[in-house]
Structures are given as C-alpha cells and as structure tokens.
C-alpha positions in Angstrom: 47.6 4.2 -5.2 45.4 1.2 -5.6 42.0 1.8 -3.9 39.0 -0.5 -3.3 35.5 0.9 -2.9 33.8 -1.9 -0.9 30.0 -1.8 -1.1 28.8 -4.7 1.1 25.2 -6.0 1.4 23.6 -8.6 3.7 22.3 -11.8 2.0 18.6 -11.2 1.9 15.7 -12.5 -0.4 14.7 -8.9 -1.3 16.2 -5.9 -2.9 18.4 -3.7 -0.8 19.3 -0.2 -2.1 21.8 2.1 -0.5 21.0 4.9 -2.9 17.4 5.4 -1.8 16.1 7.4 1.2 18.8 10.0 0.8 21.6 7.5 0.9 20.4 5.8 4.1 19.0 3.0 2.0 15.9 0.9 2.0 15.1 -2.9 1.9 12.1 -3.7 -0.2 10.2 -6.0 2.1 6.8 -5.3 0.6 4.8 -7.6 2.8 4.2 -11.2 3.6 1.2 -12.1 1.3 1.5 -13.7 -2.1 1.1 -10.4 -4.0 3.7 -8.7 -1.8 6.1 -11.6 -2.2 5.7 -11.5 -6.0 6.5 -7.8 -6.1 9.4 -8.3 -3.7 10.8 -11.0 -6.0 10.4 -8.7 -9.1 12.3 -5.9 -7.4 15.1 -8.1 -6.2 15.7 -9.4 -9.7 15.0 -6.3 -11.8 15.9 -3.2 -9.9 19.4 -2.4 -8.6 22.2 0.2 -8.6 24.9 1.3 -6.1 24.8 4.6 -4.2 25.7 7.5 -6.5 28.2 9.0 -4.0 30.4 5.9 -4.3 30.4 6.0 -8.1 31.2 9.7 -8.1 34.0 9.1 -5.6 35.5 6.4 -7.8 35.4 8.9 -10.7 37.2 11.6 -8.7 39.9 9.2 -7.4 40.5 7.7 -10.9 40.6 11.2 -12.4 43.5 11.9 -10.0 45.4 9.0 -11.3 44.6 6.2 -8.8 43.6 2.7 -9.7 40.1 2.1 -8.4 38.2 -1.1 -8.0 34.6 -1.6 -7.0 33.3 -4.7 -5.3 30.4 -5.9 -3.0 32.6 -8.5 -1.3 36.3 -8.5 -0.5 38.1 -9.7 -3.6 40.5 -12.5 -2.7 44.0 -12.3 -4.0 44.1 -8.5 -4.3 46.1 -6.0 -2.3 45.2 -2.3 -1.8 46.6 0.8 -0.3 43.2 2.0 0.9 39.7 0.5 1.3 36.6 2.9 1.4 33.4 1.2 2.7 30.0 2.6 1.7 27.7 3.2 4.7 23.9 3.0 5.1 21.4 2.3 7.8 19.9 -0.7 6.0 23.3 -2.6 5.7 24.9 -1.2 8.8 25.8 -4.3 10.8 27.0 -6.0 7.6 29.2 -3.0 6.8 30.8 -3.1 10.3 31.7 -6.8 9.7 33.2 -5.9 6.3 35.3 -3.1 7.9 36.7 -5.6 10.4 37.5 -8.1 7.7 39.2 -5.4 5.6 41.2 -4.2 8.6 42.6 -7.7 9.0 44.3 -7.2 5.6 46.4 -4.5 7.3 45.4 -1.6 5.1 43.8 1.7 6.1 40.0 1.6 6.0 37.7 4.6 5.6 33.9 4.9 5.6 31.9 7.2 3.3 28.3 8.2 2.9 25.4 10.0 4.7 24.7 7.5 7.4 28.3 7.4 8.6 28.3 11.2 8.6 25.3 11.2 10.8 26.2 8.2 13.0 30.0 8.0 12.9 30.6 6.4 16.3 30.0 2.7 15.4 32.3 3.0 12.4 35.0 4.8 14.3 34.8 2.2 17.1 35.7 -0.5 14.6 38.9 1.3 13.6 37.8 3.1 10.4 38.1 6.8 9.7 34.9 8.5 8.5 34.8 11.1 5.8 31.9 13.3 6.6 29.7 15.0 4.0 29.9 14.3 0.3 33.0 12.1 -0.2 33.5 13.2 -3.8 33.7 16.8 -2.7 36.3 15.9 0.0 38.6 14.3 -2.5 38.2 17.1 -5.0 39.4 19.6 -2.3 42.0 17.2 -0.8 43.6 15.1 -3.5 44.7 11.8 -2.1 48.4 10.7 -2.0 50.5 8.6 0.3 51.4 11.5 2.6 47.8 12.8 3.0 46.5 9.2 3.6 48.2 9.2 7.0 46.3 12.3 8.0 42.9 10.6 7.6 41.9 9.6 11.1 38.8 9.8 13.2 35.9 11.9 11.9 37.3 13.8 9.0 35.4 17.2 8.6 33.4 17.7 5.4 34.9 19.7 2.6 33.4 22.7 1.0 31.0 21.9 -1.9 32.6 21.8 -5.3 30.4 23.0 -8.1 28.6 20.0 -9.6 29.9 20.9 -13.1 33.5 20.6 -11.9 33.1 16.9 -10.9 34.5 14.4 -13.3 32.1 11.8 -14.7 31.1 9.1 -12.2 32.9 5.8 -12.9 29.9 3.9 -14.2 32.1 1.7 -16.4 33.6 0.2 -13.3 30.1 -0.7 -12.0 29.1 -2.1 -15.4 32.1 -4.5 -15.3 30.8 -5.9 -11.9 27.0 -5.6 -11.9 25.3 -3.3 -14.4 22.4 -1.2 -13.0 18.9 -2.6 -13.5 15.5 -1.0 -13.7 13.1 -3.3 -15.6 9.8 -3.8 -13.7 7.3 -6.1 -15.2 9.2 -7.2 -18.2 11.1 -4.1 -19.4 14.7 -4.8 -20.1 16.9 -1.8 -21.0 20.4 -0.6 -20.3 19.7 1.9 -17.6 21.8 4.5 -15.6 21.1 6.8 -12.7 22.0 10.5 -13.3 21.6 13.8 -11.4 20.5 17.2 -12.6 20.5 18.8 -9.1 21.2 18.1 -5.5 19.5 19.5 -2.4 16.0 19.9 -1.1 14.4 22.7 0.9 11.0 21.2 1.4 9.3 20.8 4.8 9.3 17.0 4.7 12.9 17.3 5.9 11.3 16.6 9.3 11.4 12.9 8.4 13.2 12.8 5.0 17.0 12.1 4.9 17.8 13.8 1.6 18.8 17.1 3.2 21.2 15.3 5.5 23.1 14.1 2.5 22.7 17.0 0.1 21.7 20.0 2.2 18.7 22.2 1.8 20.2 24.5 -0.8 19.5 23.4 -4.4 22.6 23.0 -6.6 22.1 22.5 -10.3 24.3 21.2 -13.1 24.5 23.1 -16.4 21.9 21.5 -18.8 24.6 21.1 -21.5 26.7 19.2 -19.0 23.9 16.8 -18.2 23.2 16.1 -21.9 26.9 15.6 -22.5 26.9 12.9 -19.9 23.8 11.3 -21.3 25.4 11.2 -24.8 28.7 9.8 -23.3 26.9 6.9 -21.6 24.7 6.3 -24.6 27.8 6.1 -26.9 30.1 4.1 -24.5 27.8 1.9 -22.5 24.7 1.7 -24.8 22.5 3.3 -22.1 18.9 3.8 -23.4 17.2 4.8 -20.2 18.1 7.3 -17.5 16.8 7.6 -13.9 17.2 11.2 -12.6 18.0 10.8 -8.9 17.3 14.4 -7.9 15.4 14.7 -4.6 13.0 17.0 -6.4 13.4 17.1 -10.1 12.3 20.5 -11.7 12.3 22.3 -8.4 14.0 25.0 -10.5 11.5 25.3 -13.3 13.8 27.5 -15.4 16.5 24.9 -15.2 14.1 22.2 -16.2 13.0 24.1 -19.3 16.7 24.7 -20.2 17.4 21.0 -19.9 14.5 20.3 -22.3 16.1 22.8 -24.7 19.5 21.1 -24.4 18.1 17.6 -25.0 16.2 18.8 -28.1 19.3 20.7 -29.4 21.4 17.5 -29.1 19.3 15.7 -31.7 19.5 12.5 -29.5 16.7 10.3 -28.4 16.6 9.6 -24.6 14.0 8.1 -22.3 14.0 8.9 -18.6 12.3 8.8 -15.2 12.1 11.6 -12.7 11.0 11.9 -9.1 9.4 15.2 -8.1 6.5 17.0 -6.3 3.3 17.1 -8.4 3.3 20.9 -7.8 6.4 21.1 -10.1 4.8 19.2 -13.0 2.9 22.1 -14.4 1.2 21.2 -17.7 3.5 23.2 -20.1 6.7 21.8 -18.5 5.2 18.2 -18.5 4.6 18.5 -22.2 8.2 19.7 -22.9 9.6 16.9 -20.7 7.5 14.4 -22.5 8.8 15.6 -25.8 12.4 15.4 -24.4 11.9 11.8 -23.4 10.3 11.7 -20.0 8.6 8.3 -19.7 7.7 8.1 -16.0 7.1 10.5 -13.0 7.4 9.3 -9.4 5.5 11.5 -6.9 4.9 11.4 -3.2 1.2 11.4 -2.1 2.1 9.9 1.3 -1.4 10.2 2.9 -4.8 11.9 2.5 -5.2 12.1 6.3 -4.7 15.9 7.1 -3.7 15.2 10.7 -1.1 12.7 9.7 0.4 15.1 7.1 0.4 18.0 9.6 2.1 15.8 12.2 4.8 14.8 9.8 5.1 18.4 8.5 4.4 17.3 5.0 2.9 19.9 2.6 0.9 18.7 -0.4 -1.7 19.6 -3.0 -5.5 19.2 -2.5 -6.6 15.7 -3.4 -8.8 16.9 -6.4 -5.9 18.9 -7.7 -3.5 15.9 -7.4 -5.9 13.7 -9.3 -6.3 16.3 -12.1 -2.5 16.7 -12.4 -2.0 12.9 -12.5 -4.7 12.5 -15.1 -3.1 15.1 -17.3 0.3 13.4 -17.1 -1.3 10.1 -18.0 -3.2 11.6 -21.0 0.3 12.7 -22.3 1.4 9.0 -22.2 3.5 9.5 -19.0 3.5 6.6 -16.6 3.0 7.7 -12.9 4.2 6.0 -9.7 2.7 7.3 -6.5 4.3 6.7 -3.1 2.3 6.3 0.0 3.3 6.0 3.7 1.6 3.7 6.1 1.6 4.2 9.9 2.2 7.9 9.9 1.9 9.5 13.3 -1.6 9.4 14.6 -2.8 7.0 11.8 -5.2 4.1 12.5 -6.5 1.3 10.3 -9.6 3.4 9.3 -7.6 6.5 8.2 -5.2 4.3 6.3 -8.2 2.7 4.4 -9.1 6.2 3.3 -5.7 6.7 1.8 -5.8 3.2 0.1 -9.2 4.0 -1.4 -7.8 7.2 -2.8 -4.9 5.3 -4.2 -7.2 2.8 -5.9 -9.2 5.7 -7.3 -6.1 7.3 -8.8 -5.2 3.9 -10.2 -1.8 4.9 -11.3 0.3 2.4 -13.1 2.5 1.8 -10.0 1.9 2.4 -6.3 4.6 2.0 -3.8 3.6 1.8 -0.1 6.2 2.1 2.6 6.1 2.5 6.4 6.8 5.7 8.3 10.3 5.5 9.7 11.9 8.1 12.0 15.6 8.1 10.8 18.5 9.1 13.1 19.6 12.6 12.3 16.2 13.9 11.2 14.1 16.1 13.5 11.4 13.4 13.7 13.9 11.0 15.3 14.2 13.2 18.4 10.4 12.7 18.9 10.6 8.9 18.6 14.1 7.9 19.8 12.7 6.7 23.2 10.1 4.7 21.4 12.3 2.7 19.0 11.6 -1.0 19.5 14.4 -2.6 17.4 18.0 -3.1 18.3 19.6 -3.3 14.9 19.9 -0.5 12.4 19.4 -3.0 9.6 15.8 -3.3 10.9 15.2 0.2 9.6 14.0 -1.2 6.2 11.3 1.5 5.6 8.8 -1.5 5.3 8.7 -2.4 9.0 7.4 -0.5 12.0 10.4 0.4 14.2 8.8 2.4 17.0 5.9 2.1 19.4 2.9 3.6 17.4 -0.1 5.1 19.1 -2.5 2.7 17.3 -0.6 0.0 15.4 1.7 -2.9 16.2 4.5 -4.2 14.0 2.5 -7.3 13.2 -0.6 -5.3 12.3 1.4 -3.0 10.1 2.9 -5.9 8.2 -0.6 -7.4 7.7 -1.9 -4.0 6.5 1.0 -3.6 4.1 0.5 -7.0 2.6 -3.3 -6.5 2.3 -2.7 -3.0 0.7 -0.5 -4.4 -2.1 -3.0 -7.1 -2.7 -6.0 -4.8 -2.7 -4.2 -2.4 -5.1 -2.7 -4.7 -7.7 -5.3 -7.5 -7.7 -8.0 -5.4 -9.3 -9.4 -5.8 -12.9 -9.1 -2.0 -13.4 -5.4 -2.0 -12.6 -4.7 -5.2 -14.6 -6.5 -3.7 -17.6 -4.5 -0.5 -17.3 -1.2 -2.3 -17.1 -2.0 -4.6 -20.1 -3.1 -1.6 -22.1 0.2 0.2 -21.3 2.2 -2.8 -22.3 0.4 -3.1 -25.6 0.8 0.6 -26.6 
C-alpha cells in the first residue's frame, strides 16, 4: 500500500512544534517586545522537528512493506491508499481543513496522535477515523493490509504497548528528505536528531502536564545497547552529530542512565546530546558520567518559586537553594542549563511573578524559557478551568497566551509581562558576558 503521513501546520511567523507538550504541541509566541520578537525569529528559523510518534509510525509501516511518504502539505500529482494526519491542539483547525482536503481525494483518512486520542469528536465529525493511543503500537499489533483497512472506522481502540526495543527504527531518512530537524540556537549549526531512551512519567505535575496522556505514567525504557545502536546508525547514515533526548524525564531510572553511559563509552563513539529532566535526577556522580558520555545541555523545569502557585498546580520541586547549588555544579562541569518557568500560574499576581523572575536572573542560566500556564483538555487541571476558558479556537492554546479567566491577570497583561520578562532576562550584561564566554570556550 502507498501511505501518506500528512503533518500540516498553519502559516505563522513563529515556530510551531507538535512534538512538545506531550504531543499536544506549542507555538513559540515569546512576546511582543523587540527582545521577544528576536527570540521568536531565532526559534522559527533554527529549531524544528516533527512529532516522534509520526516518524515511528512511518518506520513501522515501512517495515511492514508499505511505501510511506511524509509531507506537511498535500503533494499534488500523487495518489495514495491511505492518508494519516497528525493531530495537535496547536494546529487543530488547520488539521481539520487538511482532513477535508484529503477526503476530497477519495481515499481513507485517519488521524493519529495524543490530541485526537483525547478529543476525537472534531476529527470524527470531519469523516476521519481516529487511532487512539500510540499509533506505532497499534500498527505493530495490527499490521495494515487492504482487508484490515476497511475495518478502521470511528474511534479505533488503543493497542497494547509493544516493548520499545521491538519497534523498528523511526523513519528519519524520510524526514531528512523533506525538512531535516534543526536545533541551532544562537549560531550553532549541527545535524541533529531527536531520540528517546524512555517513555512515561509518574510525577505529580500530571495535573497540568500532557505527557502522561500520551505515554502513560508507567516508565518504559529501551535497552541502553539499543539506544546506542540507533545513535551509531544515524551518525553513520545521516551524519548526525547531536541528539536531543525527548524523554519526559530523562534519568528517572538512575540505574538505566548509568547503563546508558556505560554503553556509550563502550561504543568508542563520540556523541553530544541534550536531555530534559528534573533537577532531582541530576545527582553529581551521574551528571559527571553523562558529561563524559557527551551530555552538552540539561533542560529543567523550575516553573515558579511561589509556594502557593506550586501547591495549587500540584508541582513538587526542590528548595531554591538546593536548585541553585545543583545548577552551579552542572555549569562547573561545562554543562549548559536551560530553565523553564511558567507565568500566570493559579493564584499568581505581578508581584509574585517578579519574585520568580528575580530568582531566574540570579540563577543566570545560559537559557531561560518562559511560558504561560495552560490548562489542557484531558488533564485534571482542565476540569477546574473549563468553564473559564476565554478562547474559541484550540489553536489559541499556544502555551504563550492566557486562555482562561485568571484571578489577577488579563491576557493583555500577561503578554506584556511575558515580553518584559524576556527583555529583563536577556538584556543584562551578566547574561551577555556568560553567553559570549560560552561561545568562546
């Protein structure tokens, strides 16, 4: 069979990612000031990759003998037996339009991804079937052929989870032929690839985080040797020099993380990579091993230093002093640190946000990313805010705009606070000196 994976995006002057926020996606509207606009432009030009679930699905279908194409717009002059459309909250209305256009071609159209799993009705109403759960797992359990294609109607129940080690390699070569992934902030230009060592997250921030909706709360890991085999494969075939681990919480299993270090060192290869994790997991001995194995950057969530806001959002964290010490230790090892902060958390006001911003400036990490608290459909938090949602399009859920009636803040005030926060963080001599010193090392 000839299958198209259609991954549509609206035309916007900022980066839109369907892979972030647990597969719901984000749109990097960093604010309206000059500093925010400059950062927005950098992200839109230098950071991009498609959702991993669609690349894994392409790999599974191709491994079963199908011809698979990937495109972001319907390719004229091609005919297909099936079109699978990727779903997200941040491109939702654009996806529905793409589904309608694909259906006009007279072929079956299906939708895949976490957002369609959570909110299938709009997709079903436009005549598509929805494969719930992880689509690559579904096709592993239910190999596709012309007979089984006719059975795919309505909301198709999720399949049991296949062990991650049994999945074939994601079809990154297809993506490279269309639009290679990019991750080159502030001048870095390397051949980069997302990769996973584990799926699943059991942490309490599931109250507002969407990763458990996509991957579940049970942590599933890949064999370290399998991970390194994949890294070697892409290094040899695509020239990849940098990997981005897309685990919700890298090194949540410390034993597994140490074993991955062993496997990388045993390979004799040189890799560089970024991870996203909780600071609690970056214990000093592990950080040193990961640095030796090639870890170049750590992304961590600070969110806020307002205890009431953290409690309201059910976010557990380390004490501020302990966080600062852990970050300083990482930086002393030569590891770059990106800290993520959330503006407009429940109960927050301009004064409490300024406390968090002062703390961020004090930490002075190489990068700081500030987003806006967003209650996503499907999360426990959404049930608290559903009646207070003030937007009428899912694409407005950018994670950088206020989408609900806040106790103390308005959408316009939040956008102004966001713009000012990026300006006040990055337009400082201490940050500029740190950045220049990092670039010269």
